[in-house]
C-alpha positions, 0 to 999 in steps of 0.5 A: 107342547111349547117351549118359549125362549129368548136369545140374542134379542130374538123372541122365538117359540120352539114347539115339538109336534112329536118325536120327529117334528119341530116348529120354530116361530120367530116372533115379529116386532111392531114396525110403524103401526104394523106387525108382520106375521111370525116367521114359522119353520118346520124341521123334521128328524134328519134336517140339518138344523133339527138337532139344534132346535131339538136341544132348545126344546126341553120338554118331551111330548110324553111329559106334557101329556102325562101332566095334563 
């Protein structure tokens, strides 16, 4: 499940792996004919930034599975 968001000129994707893990990808921009790889961060429940990113991921894993 993925929730793509753009905020403050940053293009990022928030992906909930399960109820306790989130992956945040900050997408890079092309620079002089090259594009750097996306920066990826993993947060688990209990990490200081987990709740911040969880609030930006509006879908739950159960909703995604039920609609497939």
